[in-house]
N, C-alpha and C positions, 0 to 999 in steps of 0.2 A: 909265450903268451897267446899271441895270435895263432892257433892253429891251420884256419882254414881264412881263406880272404885279405891275406896282409895287404897285398895290393889297396885295401879298399879303406885300408885303417893308419891311423898315427896318430903318435903320443901327446895330448897336449898340454898333461903335467903330469905329477907324479906327486904325491906328499903322504912321508910316514911320521908318526908319532907315538909315543906311546904314556897310556894306554890305546889301543887301536882303534879306529875308526871303526863303527860300526852302525850306525845309522846314516844317513843325509835326505838332505829335502831340498831344493831349489828356493831362491825369495830374490825375484827382480832379476839383477844381474850376480846374484852370487851364490853359491852353494855353501849351505850349511850340514859339517861334520861333528858326529855327537858319538862318543864311545860310550860303551854297553850300558842299559842301564844298570841304576845303583852307584857308578861310579862317584866317588865324593871328590876323587882329588884333580881332577880339571873339568873342566865344563864347554860346551860348542866353540866350535873354531869356524869363521868365513873364510873364503877366499873368493876372490874373481873369477867367474866362470873363464872368461875372456883368457887370463894369464895365469891364473894360479896363485895372484902376489894374495899373501895373508891380508885381511880387512879387518880394521875395530866392527865389532857387532853392534857398536852402536852408533854406525855411519849406512848402516842398510836402512832402507824405506821402513817409514813407521809403520806397526799392524795396525790392525784393524781393533774397534771399538768395540766391548761386547756384545753382540744383537746386532750388529750392525748387516743382515742381511746376507748375502753370500759368502761375503769375510768370513763367516763362521763356518769352521770343519768341526763333523763330527768322526770321533774316531771310537771304538770299544773293547774292550777286554773283555771277552767273554768267560764264562767257569764252565767244568763240563756238566754235560747234562744232569739234570736231578741234583745238582750237589751246590746249592747255593747261589746267590746272586750274583750279577754281571755289571759288568760300570759302561757307563757311556761318560765319551768325555768332550766338551765343547772348547776348543780352541780359537782363539782370534787371529785371523789370519794363519800363517805360518809359523806363530807361536809356540816353542817345545812342548810350554808347561800351558795344561788346560786354566781355565777361568770357571771352570763348573765341571763338578762330576758328579750324574746321578748313578739311582742303582735301578736294574731290572732281579722280576727273584729266581730267575734262570737261565740257561743258554741263549743267547743269542742266536737267533737264526739267519736272519738276515735282515738287509738295510736300505734302502731305497730313496731316493731324493725326493719330498713333496713339494709343489708351491709354497706352505706355510715353512717347512722344516726338511724334516725326515718321519718317515713309515720305519718302523724297527719292528721286528716280529723275534716274537721269545716262546722258547720251546713251555712255556707254561700254556701256550695253546691262542693267546692273545696279540693283537696286531697292536703297537702305541702310536699315534699320532702324536709327535712331539713338534711345536716351534724352535724358532730361532732360539727364544731363550732359556730352552730348554723346558719350558713348563707343556704339561700333560693336556691336552685339545677335547680329544677322546680317545677310546679301547675299543677294539671290536675282537670279538671271539671265534676261533674259526667252528663252524657246525661240528660235533661228534668229541668236542673237548668235555664239554663240559657233565657229560656223562660218563665219560672214560674214566678207568679202575686202575690202579697198579697192582699188578699181581704178581710182581717181583723186583728188582733191581734192574734188571734189561728192558722191564716195560716202559723206562721212560721216555725210552727213542718209539714208543708205537705212539703218545698221546699226540690228536690233529693239531697240529701248529702251523701257522706261515712260514712253510719250509723253503719255499722258493716265493719270491715277491718282485715285481716292478712296480713304474709311476708312468703314467704317460702325461704327466700336467697339471690331469684333472683329478682321477679316479686310482687303487691302489688295485693290482690285481695279483691272487692268493693260489699259491698253491700249494697242496698236499695229498701227497702220490701220486692218484688219478683223476682226482678233482680239483677244480678251479672257481674260483670266487670275486666277481666282483666288488670291489668295497669303494662308496662314493666319498664324497670331500667331508660330509654330514657321519662319517661314521658307522652308512646305514648298507645292508645288501644288496646288492643292484639286480644278480644275475646270479646263477652258477647253472655248471654243469659235469660232465663227466669224458676224460678224454675215448672211453668206449663208444661214446653218441657220434665223437665224429670221423670215426671211421667205420668204410665200408664193409659189409655183412661177411665174415667167416665162410668158406667154403672149402668144404675137404674132398679128397679124391678117393676116397676108402677107409674103411673102418676094420684094418687088421686089429686082432688082438695083442699081440708083441710085436716088441721093433726087434729084429735082427743083425745084432753086431755085427759090422765086419770087422777088419785082421785090424789091428790097431788102433780099436777103438774099445778095449779091455780095461785100456788108461783112464779113458774119458767116465763108462762106467765107473771105475775106482772111483774118480774125483767128487761127481757127486755122490755117494755112497748106496749105488743101485747094482743089484746083481745085471746079469749077465744078460739075461730074457727078462727085464723089465719091462710092465705095460707103457704106453704113454703118458696114462696116468700119475705114475710112480715116479715116472722123470720129472715130469711137473711137479709136482710136487716137494720131490727131493731138492730140487734146483731152488726155488721159494723157502725151503727152510736155510739152504745153505746163503743161500745170498740174503739173507737177516742178520748171518754169523761174521758174512764177510764187506758188505756193501758199507765204501769207503766211507760214505756220508751218513752212515750210523753207527761207525766208529771212529771219527774223527784222531784218534788219540793213539791209533794204531798208525804205526807206521808200514806195516805189510800187509794192510786190509787192500789195497788198489791191486797188488801184485795176485792175490787170494780171488780178486773177484774178477780179475783177467781168467785165470785160469779157470773159474767156472763156466762163464762167460762160452770159452772158448768149448769147453766139454759140451755144453747144454745144447751148442751151435752142431757139434760134431755127431750126435745123439739123434738130434730132432732134423739133421737136413739143410740145419738154414747157414751151413760154413761150406758151399760153394761145391766142386767134382767129389772130395773127400766125405762128405754129409752123407748121414743116410737116404736112400733114395736117388744117390747117384747111380747105384750098382745094379745089373740089373737082378730082375725080379724084387728089386727092395723099392716099397713106396716110399715119395716124398709128402712129408704130411708137417704142417707150422699149428701151430696152437692157437687159440681163440686171443686176442688180445689183452694184455694184462698191463699195458703200458704205465709207468708215472712219468709224474714230467721232472724231465733236466733242464731245464732252466725255460727264462720267463722274459721276456723282454719287451717294450714301445717302437713303432716306425710309424710316424704319421700319424699317429691319432690312433693307427690297430696298434694288436696283439701278436709277437712272436712268441711259440710253445712250442719247444722240444719237449720229444719226446725220449724214451730209453731203448726203443725200437728204431730209433733213425726218421724216425717223421717228425717235418714240420709240419704244421699249424699258422695259418694267419686267419686272427680274428677279427673284427670290427668290433667297436669301442659297445656294441647292445651284445655283443656275444655269439655273432654270427659269424657263420665258417663262410670263409672268401678264397683261402687256396688251403690246398693239402699235397706238398713234396715228400718222395721217401728218398732220403739222403745217402742214408746207411742202411746195416744192421744194430748196429747197437749205442750208447747213449751219446746224444745230441748235443753242442756246444756250441754256445753264438759268441765272438771275439769282437773287439770293439778299438776304435780309438781312441787316443787322449780326450777327442770331445765327448766320449760317452757312446755315439754312434758304432752301429751295429755295422762290421765290414765282413764278415764271412762265418759259415758253420764249420762243425768239422766234429764227426763222428768217431768213435772207437771203428780200428779196422776188423775186415771179417778177418776170423780167427785165421784160417786157411785159404786167404787169396790177397794179392796185392791190389784189390779194388781200392780207384781213388777216395780218399775221405776228407779232404779242403774245397770247400768251394767257397771264393767271393762271389760276392751280390750283383757284382758286375761285370765275370766271368764269364765264357762261354762254356766253359768245360772246367770240370774239378779236377784237382790234382792230388798226387799223393805226398802227406806228408815224408820228409827225409829218412833211411835208415839209422841215422844218430838219434832223430829225436821223432822215433813212431804215433807215440801216446799226446793224445790232447790235451793230458791231465796237466800237463808245467805248461802251454802256453798261455802267455802274462798279456796279450796285447798287441793292438798294430800300431808302430812307431813310421813314420814316412814307409818307404816302400818294404819296410820288411815286419814281420811276426817276432816277435821275440818268445826265445821256448828256453824255461830255464826252471830246474828242481831246486825247491825252497834250502835255501841253505848248502848247494851243491858250487863245487869248483866249477862247472862249465856255467857257457851262458852262449845259446844258437841264435843266429839271426836268420828267418827261412826268409827265402825272398817270394813273390807272387806265382814264381813257376813251381813252388815246393823246393827246389833247391838247398842245400846250405851255402849259403852266401859268407857268411861271417862266423868264425867258431871262436872262442877266448875260454881259457883255462889258468887260471888263476891258483895262486900257488896255496890261497887258504879261499876257506869259503866265503862267496857269493853274500853276502847279509843284507844289500839296500840298493836297488837302483833308482836312479835319478836321468831322465831324457830332455834334453834342450832342442832348441833348432841346430841340427847339425853336432851335437855334443853328445856320446852318453857317458854316463858318469855313474863308476861305480865304489862300496864300499868292499873291501877285502882285505880288513887287516890295516890295507892303506888307504887311500884316498885316490881312486885312478880317474883319471878323465882323458875319451879318446875322440880323435874327430873320423865321422865313419859316414864316407858319403852315400848316400841314399836316406839318412834324414832327415832331410829339409825339403821340402815342407813337412811338419808330423803329420798335418791333416792332409785330407783330398777331397774335393767332391764329387760322390759315385753315384751314378743311376743305374738303378737295380734291373737288373735284366731276367728272363726268364731264367728259373720258370719260379724267382722269385717275387717279380712284380705282380700285383694285383689283376683280377679282370678287370678287362673295360667299364666305366660305368656307363655303358649305352643297353644294359640288358635289363628287363622290365625288372622291377622290385618282384614280382609272386615266384620268377624262376629262381631255381634251387639253385646255392652255391657253385660257381666254376671250381672241377677236383683238378688236379693238377696232379699230374707225373711224368717219373724220365727214367 
């Protein structure tokens, strides 16, 4: 089962039942395992986390009462985009059964904690503010959503909506494509801006009419569906059309969308000269070009009341709560993601690797330099967050789980005979549902969180500059 890092792991206990375990959660010092949803013959089973001894569910700590503040949690079951209502479910504590179920008219795009409860983004174009009893406080409509008209079934994905969402404890930040809006605690817009307004002016080195394809780039041209002597504008338009059909965020039901999107990115980088030494512009007599930015928001987060905004061109922006640019740093060329620890704090950033380069693409906020993800787990899609000294990487319902240390090395790799369907982490222990219930002790999982001091280039500029001075722009 342990294929890498056996010296770091030891089995604490293993439990097997029929029907097989499918889901699990931690409750106090116990782990509660459940069969697949819909199973009527058996119910949840509790085990002591320290020893694996089976416990009576009635002896576990009492659940919270409905509406009792932070102990109420929200889960949701989203419908496909444009195909009916989605369910919001409120749970008391760790209870497996919801005490209240709500409905929203379309697919759920994002959820974020609010001081009073939750912000919920919906593909109908609205941001809903719900308190912890499930009552609606207000709703805010994304600019452009009211005027949107469906021209066909596929157009439902392009209705402006709160597609990216974050909260800083006071207000919410909403992102749609390349636009941002701050929504106050009363549901009123505070400010809005576009990512392209935060980027420096674009400068080109020349204006040739044709892109000359080098040997080996015919396949890249075919992937985008452009002829061998396509113009720069033709390549740009073809890339945008193809991305709409393959972007995994626009087609969440398509399991092959992520792979097709990566191939499109590689083809575009090869033809536009963004892919390092093998792209156009690296060879003699061929100029290097970069197109005007049309970046979209890839993630939103909050830190120290500031906003962090990542885009799909690998740039990280830090904005003040008033929407002023504090810092900007380029971390890569692909979509940027943030990684959090168990307390919800941002600990690292990761971008898609360059198509033809091994440039480091994982950067911890307190590290001096970036590192590369291991060859076994090169893509950031499956990174599940930071636990102790490790990042977890797992493809949903895959059999493998990788634990990556902060040097970018694969420290532990687990391979289960069945798909891993649920994961829980406690101090020093990892619990998996993979048909059986498996509990492992792993060195480096205690403590689960630690305090990190943000270093360059992520720390904001010193607060000694005059207020009239332009925000500091950081580059690396």
